[in-house]
C-alpha positions as CSV (number, residue, x, y, z in Angstrom):
1,M,-24.9,-23.4,12.8
2,S,-22.8,-26.5,12.6
3,A,-19.5,-26.8,14.4
4,D,-17.6,-26.4,11.1
5,D,-19.5,-23.2,10.3
6,Q,-18.7,-21.8,13.8
7,R,-15.0,-22.7,13.4
8,Y,-14.8,-20.8,10.1
9,A,-17.3,-18.0,10.9
10,P,-16.3,-14.3,10.5
11,D,-14.2,-13.0,13.4
12,S,-13.5,-16.5,14.5
13,S,-10.1,-17.7,15.8
14,Y,-9.4,-19.1,12.3
15,A,-10.1,-15.7,10.9
16,W,-7.5,-14.1,13.2
17,L,-5.0,-16.9,12.3
18,R,-5.6,-16.1,8.6
19,L,-4.9,-12.5,9.4
20,V,-1.5,-13.4,10.9
21,M,-0.6,-15.6,7.9
22,S,-1.6,-12.8,5.5
23,L,0.7,-10.4,7.3
24,V,3.6,-12.7,6.9
25,L,2.7,-13.3,3.3
26,G,2.4,-9.6,2.5
27,T,5.7,-8.8,4.2
28,V,7.5,-11.2,1.9
29,A,5.6,-10.4,-1.3
30,C,6.0,-6.6,-1.0
31,V,9.8,-6.9,-1.0
32,G,10.0,-5.6,-4.6
33,T,8.9,-2.0,-3.7
34,W,11.9,-1.7,-1.3
35,S,14.7,-3.8,-2.6
36,V,15.2,-1.8,-5.8
37,V,15.7,1.4,-3.7
38,V,18.4,-0.2,-1.5
39,V,20.4,-1.6,-4.4
40,L,20.1,1.5,-6.6
41,P,23.7,2.7,-6.0
42,S,25.1,-0.8,-6.7
43,V,23.1,-1.2,-9.9
44,Q,24.2,2.3,-11.0
45,Q,27.8,1.3,-10.6
46,E,27.4,-2.1,-12.1
47,F,25.7,-0.9,-15.3
48,G,27.6,2.4,-15.6
49,T,24.5,4.5,-15.8
50,L,23.3,7.9,-14.5
51,R,21.1,8.2,-11.4
52,A,18.0,8.7,-13.5
53,G,18.7,5.4,-15.4
54,A,19.4,3.6,-12.2
55,A,16.0,4.8,-10.9
56,L,14.2,3.3,-13.9
57,P,13.7,-0.1,-12.3
58,Y,11.8,1.6,-9.4
59,T,9.4,3.1,-11.8
60,C,9.0,-0.2,-13.5
61,V,8.4,-2.1,-10.3
62,M,5.7,0.4,-9.2
63,L,3.9,0.2,-12.6
64,G,4.0,-3.6,-12.4
65,F,2.8,-3.5,-8.8
66,G,-0.1,-1.4,-9.8
67,F,-1.1,-3.7,-12.6
68,G,-0.5,-6.7,-10.4
69,N,-3.0,-5.5,-7.8
70,I,-5.8,-5.3,-10.4
71,A,-4.9,-8.5,-12.2
72,M,-4.3,-10.6,-9.1
73,G,-7.5,-9.1,-7.5
74,R,-9.6,-10.2,-10.5
75,I,-8.1,-13.7,-10.4
76,A,-8.8,-13.9,-6.6
77,D,-12.4,-12.9,-7.1
78,R,-12.9,-15.7,-9.6
79,F,-10.7,-18.5,-8.4
80,G,-9.9,-17.7,-4.7
81,I,-6.8,-16.3,-3.1
82,V,-4.6,-19.4,-3.5
83,V,-4.1,-18.9,-7.2
84,P,-2.7,-15.4,-6.9
85,I,-0.4,-16.4,-4.0
86,V,1.1,-19.3,-6.0
87,A,1.4,-17.1,-9.1
88,G,3.0,-14.3,-7.1
89,A,5.5,-16.7,-5.6
90,L,6.5,-18.1,-9.0
91,L,6.8,-14.6,-10.5
92,L,8.8,-13.2,-7.6
93,G,11.0,-16.3,-7.3
94,S,11.9,-16.4,-11.0
95,G,12.1,-12.6,-11.2
96,Y,14.6,-12.2,-8.4
97,M,16.7,-15.0,-9.7
98,L,16.7,-13.6,-13.2
99,A,17.4,-10.1,-11.8
100,G,20.5,-11.5,-10.1
101,L,21.7,-12.7,-13.5
102,A,20.8,-9.6,-15.6
103,Q,23.5,-8.4,-17.9
104,S,22.1,-5.0,-18.7
105,L,20.0,-2.3,-17.1
106,W,17.1,-2.8,-19.6
107,Q,17.0,-6.5,-18.6
108,F,17.0,-5.6,-14.9
109,A,14.2,-3.0,-15.4
110,L,12.1,-5.3,-17.6
111,I,12.3,-8.1,-15.0
112,H,11.1,-5.7,-12.3
113,L,8.2,-4.6,-14.5
114,V,6.9,-8.0,-15.7
115,L,7.9,-10.4,-12.9
116,I,8.8,-8.7,-9.6
117,G,6.2,-5.9,-9.8
118,V,3.3,-8.0,-11.0
119,G,4.2,-10.8,-8.6
120,G,4.3,-8.4,-5.6
121,G,0.7,-7.4,-6.4
122,A,-0.4,-10.7,-5.0
123,G,0.6,-9.6,-1.5
124,F,-1.4,-6.4,-1.3
125,A,-4.9,-5.8,-2.7
126,P,-5.9,-9.5,-3.1
127,L,-4.9,-10.3,0.5
128,I,-6.8,-7.2,1.8
129,A,-9.9,-8.2,-0.1
130,D,-9.6,-11.8,1.1
131,L,-9.3,-10.7,4.7
132,S,-12.3,-8.5,4.5
133,H,-14.5,-11.5,3.8
134,W,-13.5,-13.1,7.1
135,F,-14.4,-10.2,9.4
136,R,-17.5,-8.2,10.1
137,K,-17.2,-6.8,13.6
138,H,-13.4,-6.1,13.3
139,R,-13.2,-5.7,9.5
140,G,-11.5,-2.3,9.7
141,L,-8.8,-3.7,12.0
142,A,-8.3,-6.7,9.8
143,V,-7.9,-4.7,6.6
144,V,-5.3,-2.4,8.1
145,F,-3.4,-5.3,9.5
146,G,-3.4,-6.9,6.0
147,A,-2.2,-3.6,4.5
148,S,0.6,-3.3,7.0
149,G,2.6,-6.0,5.3
150,S,3.9,-3.5,2.8
151,Y,5.1,-1.2,5.6
152,L,6.5,-4.1,7.6
153,A,8.4,-5.1,4.4
154,G,9.9,-1.6,4.4
155,V,11.1,-1.9,8.0
156,I,12.6,-5.5,7.6
157,W,13.8,-6.0,4.0
158,P,16.1,-2.9,3.7
159,Q,18.1,-4.1,6.7
160,V,18.3,-7.7,5.3
161,I,19.3,-6.5,1.8
162,T,21.9,-4.1,3.2
163,W,23.5,-7.1,5.0
164,G,23.4,-9.1,1.8
165,L,25.0,-6.4,-0.2
166,Q,27.9,-6.0,2.3
167,N,28.5,-9.7,2.6
168,H,27.5,-11.3,-0.7
169,G,26.9,-8.6,-3.3
170,W,23.7,-7.5,-5.0
171,R,23.4,-10.4,-7.4
172,A,23.6,-13.2,-4.8
173,T,21.2,-11.1,-2.6
174,H,18.6,-11.0,-5.4
175,I,18.9,-14.8,-6.0
176,G,18.5,-15.3,-2.2
177,I,15.3,-13.2,-2.1
178,G,13.9,-15.3,-4.9
179,V,14.5,-18.4,-2.9
180,V,12.9,-16.9,0.2
181,A,9.8,-15.9,-1.8
182,L,9.4,-19.5,-3.1
183,V,10.1,-21.2,0.3
184,V,7.8,-19.0,2.3
185,M,4.9,-18.2,-0.1
186,L,4.3,-21.6,-1.7
187,P,3.7,-23.6,1.5
188,L,1.7,-20.7,3.0
189,A,-0.7,-20.9,0.0
190,L,-2.0,-24.2,1.2
191,F,-3.3,-22.6,4.4
192,F,-5.6,-20.2,2.3
193,R,-7.5,-23.0,0.5
194,R,-10.8,-22.4,2.4
195,R,-13.1,-19.9,0.9
196,P,-15.9,-17.9,2.5
197,S,-19.3,-19.7,2.5
198,H,-22.0,-18.8,0.0
199,E,-24.3,-17.7,2.8
200,Q,-21.6,-15.3,4.1
201,M,-21.0,-13.8,0.7
202,A,-24.7,-13.4,0.1
203,A,-25.1,-11.6,3.4
204,D,-22.2,-9.3,2.5
205,E,-23.7,-8.6,-0.9
206,A,-27.0,-7.6,0.6
207,A,-25.4,-5.3,3.2
208,S,-23.2,-3.5,0.6
209,A,-26.2,-3.0,-1.7
210,G,-28.2,-1.5,1.1
211,A,-25.4,0.9,2.1
212,R,-24.8,1.9,-1.5
213,G,-28.5,2.6,-1.9
214,D,-28.4,4.9,1.1
215,L,-25.4,6.7,-0.5
216,G,-27.2,7.3,-3.7
217,L,-24.3,6.5,-6.0
218,S,-23.8,3.7,-8.5
219,A,-21.0,1.2,-7.9
220,S,-19.0,2.7,-10.9
221,Q,-19.5,6.3,-9.6
222,L,-18.2,5.4,-6.2
223,Q,-15.4,3.4,-7.6
224,W,-14.0,6.3,-9.6
225,L,-14.5,8.8,-6.9
226,L,-12.4,6.7,-4.6
227,A,-9.8,6.2,-7.3
228,I,-9.5,10.0,-7.8
229,A,-9.4,10.6,-4.0
230,G,-6.8,7.9,-3.6
231,F,-4.6,9.3,-6.3
232,S,-4.8,12.8,-4.9
233,C,-4.0,11.8,-1.3
234,C,-0.9,9.8,-2.4
235,V,0.4,12.6,-4.6
236,A,0.5,14.6,-1.4
237,M,1.8,11.7,0.6
238,A,4.7,11.1,-1.8
239,M,6.4,14.5,-1.1
240,P,7.7,13.5,2.4
241,Q,8.0,9.8,1.7
242,V,10.0,10.1,-1.5
243,H,12.0,13.3,-0.8
244,I,12.7,13.4,2.9
245,V,16.2,11.9,2.5
246,A,17.1,14.4,-0.3
247,Y,15.5,17.2,1.7
248,C,17.7,16.5,4.7
249,G,20.7,16.4,2.5
250,D,19.9,19.8,1.0
251,L,19.5,21.2,4.5
252,G,23.0,19.9,5.5
253,Y,21.9,17.2,7.9
254,G,23.1,14.4,5.7
255,V,21.2,11.5,4.0
256,A,21.7,9.3,7.0
257,R,19.5,11.5,9.1
258,G,16.9,11.5,6.3
259,A,17.0,7.7,6.2
260,E,16.4,7.6,9.9
261,M,13.4,9.9,9.4
262,L,12.0,7.7,6.7
263,S,12.3,4.6,8.9
264,L,10.6,6.5,11.7
265,M,7.8,7.5,9.4
266,L,7.2,3.9,8.2
267,L,7.4,2.5,11.7
268,L,4.9,5.0,13.1
269,G,2.8,4.5,9.9
270,I,2.2,0.9,11.0
271,I,1.0,2.1,14.4
272,S,-1.2,4.6,12.6
273,R,-2.7,1.8,10.4
274,I,-3.6,-0.3,13.3
275,G,-5.1,2.6,15.2
276,S,-7.2,3.6,12.2
277,G,-8.6,0.1,12.1
278,F,-9.9,0.4,15.6
279,V,-11.4,3.8,14.7
280,A,-13.0,2.6,11.5
281,D,-14.8,-0.3,13.3
282,R,-16.5,2.4,15.4
283,I,-17.2,5.3,13.2
284,G,-16.9,3.8,9.7
285,G,-14.4,3.9,6.9
286,V,-15.5,7.2,5.3
287,A,-15.3,9.2,8.5
288,T,-12.0,7.7,9.4
289,L,-10.6,8.5,5.9
290,A,-11.8,12.1,6.2
291,L,-10.1,12.4,9.6
292,G,-6.9,11.0,8.3
293,A,-6.8,13.2,5.2
294,L,-7.4,16.3,7.3
295,M,-4.6,15.3,9.7
296,Q,-2.2,14.6,6.8
297,G,-2.8,18.1,5.5
298,I,-1.9,19.5,9.0
299,A,1.3,17.5,9.0
300,L,2.3,18.8,5.5
301,F,1.5,22.3,6.6
302,L,4.0,21.9,9.6
303,Y,6.8,21.0,7.1
304,L,6.5,24.6,5.8
305,W,7.4,26.1,9.2
306,F,9.9,23.8,10.8
307,D,13.2,22.7,9.2
308,G,15.5,22.2,12.2
309,L,16.8,18.7,12.7
310,T,14.9,18.0,15.9
311,S,11.7,19.6,14.7
312,L,12.0,17.7,11.4
313,F,12.1,14.4,13.3
314,I,9.1,15.5,15.3
315,V,7.1,16.6,12.2
316,T,8.0,13.5,10.3
317,G,6.9,11.4,13.2
318,I,3.6,13.3,13.2
319,F,3.2,12.8,9.5
320,G,3.8,9.0,9.9
321,L,1.2,8.8,12.6
322,F,-1.4,10.7,10.5
323,Q,-0.9,9.2,7.0
324,G,-0.3,5.5,7.7
325,G,-4.0,4.6,8.1
326,I,-5.3,6.5,5.0
327,V,-4.7,4.0,2.2
328,P,-6.3,1.0,3.9
329,M,-9.5,3.0,4.5
330,Y,-10.3,2.9,0.8
331,A,-10.5,-0.9,1.0
332,V,-12.7,-0.6,4.1
333,I,-15.1,1.8,2.2
334,I,-15.2,-0.5,-0.8
335,R,-16.2,-3.4,1.4
336,E,-18.9,-1.3,3.1
337,Y,-20.4,0.0,-0.2
338,L,-19.4,-2.1,-3.2
339,P,-20.2,-5.8,-4.1
340,A,-18.3,-8.3,-2.0
341,K,-17.8,-10.7,-4.9
342,E,-15.9,-8.0,-6.8
343,A,-13.8,-6.9,-3.8
344,G,-10.5,-8.1,-5.2
345,V,-10.6,-6.2,-8.5
346,R,-12.3,-3.1,-7.1
347,I,-9.8,-2.8,-4.2
348,G,-7.0,-3.5,-6.8
349,I,-8.2,-0.6,-9.0
350,V,-8.2,1.9,-6.1
351,M,-4.9,0.6,-4.7
352,S,-3.4,1.0,-8.1
353,A,-4.6,4.6,-8.2
354,T,-2.8,5.2,-4.9
355,V,0.4,3.6,-6.4
356,L,0.2,5.9,-9.4
357,G,-0.4,8.8,-7.1
358,M,2.8,8.0,-5.3
359,A,4.8,7.6,-8.5
360,F,3.4,10.9,-9.9
361,G,3.8,12.7,-6.6
362,G,7.4,11.7,-6.3
363,Y,8.2,12.8,-9.8
364,V,6.3,16.1,-9.8
365,S,7.8,17.1,-6.4
366,G,11.3,16.6,-7.9
367,A,10.4,18.6,-11.0
368,I,9.1,21.4,-8.9
369,F,12.3,21.4,-6.8
370,D,14.4,21.5,-10.0
371,Y,12.4,24.5,-11.2
372,F,12.3,26.5,-8.0
373,A,15.4,25.1,-6.3
374,S,13.4,24.7,-3.2
375,Y,11.0,22.1,-1.6
376,R,8.7,24.8,-0.2
377,V,6.6,24.9,-3.4
378,A,6.6,21.1,-3.5
379,F,5.1,21.0,-0.1
380,L,2.4,23.6,-1.2
381,N,1.7,21.3,-4.2
382,G,1.2,18.4,-1.8
383,L,-1.2,20.5,0.3
384,A,-3.2,21.4,-2.8
385,W,-3.6,17.7,-3.8
386,N,-4.5,16.8,-0.2
387,L,-7.2,19.5,-0.3
388,V,-8.8,17.7,-3.3
389,N,-8.9,14.5,-1.3
390,V,-10.3,16.2,1.7
391,V,-13.1,17.8,-0.3
392,L,-14.1,14.6,-2.1
393,V,-14.1,12.5,1.1
394,C,-15.9,15.0,3.2
395,W,-18.5,15.4,0.4
396,L,-19.0,11.6,0.5
397,M,-19.3,11.6,4.3
398,L,-21.8,14.4,4.3
399,R,-23.8,12.8,1.5
400,S,-24.0,9.6,3.4
401,R,-25.2,11.1,6.6
402,S,-27.6,13.5,5.0
403,R,-29.4,10.8,3.0
404,V,-29.6,8.6,6.1
405,A,-31.0,11.5,8.1
406,A,-33.6,12.2,5.4
407,A,-34.6,8.6,5.3
408,V,-35.2,8.6,9.1
């Protein structure tokens, strides 16, 4: 192996530097899924709409984000990660600037769908897929670090945007975010010009084909099984994530306590993601996903029994620690079993299924609350969807192990 090959080999110091740059990039690119939540009251007042109308841009940005993960992932598979990064920067930069100038709610929502949402997709699935090519021994850890950019964005950006709202207003804040996206993402794109070697990609293709053969499923069958599992787990996950603030308000603790719980959940979710990476590198992505899904179900079950302020903080912390590592495991499994050259689009499809699960879960939990005037049934609904995920993933894990044992 030449000196140049050693420098850019999997798990090299360059690979770890690429991971750090990906984390920075993902933190900036995923701003769209959080900014619209923070400015919702200001937008509602500005355009004189009801709360449901003000929430429309959130739905739009999530739909655009889901589509962006697939589209940007396919582009990354064909042309490399630089093209999606540049495209994402231009879409986000122009999107936020235009959002700051929007004169109506429908303009604001459309911009979030077509520009901000799609542009943000460049900072999630394509980055995760790209990182997976640069690691073998520590692939699980690298993938969860890459996926943590979206959570880190949720920790940092709301505070920055809140400051902007208080000092400059929501329009100037949006224009400022657009400038930041361009200034940070475009220069960083140059760092990602190097692509994995043909030899490395060929070795990964052979490894995934062998693992898929041991599993006894076609690539398409496994793809859709993971998509269904991802959708189910995120319907369950959405109940606390989307409704914890409203739940605390209904219990009389105030929305401020609920916001604190949400921040705690996301912060501990980052720790969970990193920890799951270490576990996945030792026992594999499928087993780690099964463990995470089971533990998420336990945390949801605890919500049924504890609703005191202190106990809710504890249960929410437990939920954050259990659920944070689940979504990245789908990417780890895809890299273990599906073709490496199609990693971008395949990870994008499954990540989009999880986004749709969050959107559906948030809506259906609210609808259940409206019908029963209680979140108890909504938590039970989340448990039911989580059970679907547990059954699918455990079946996949048992199938893998049984076929390997039979072969031996």
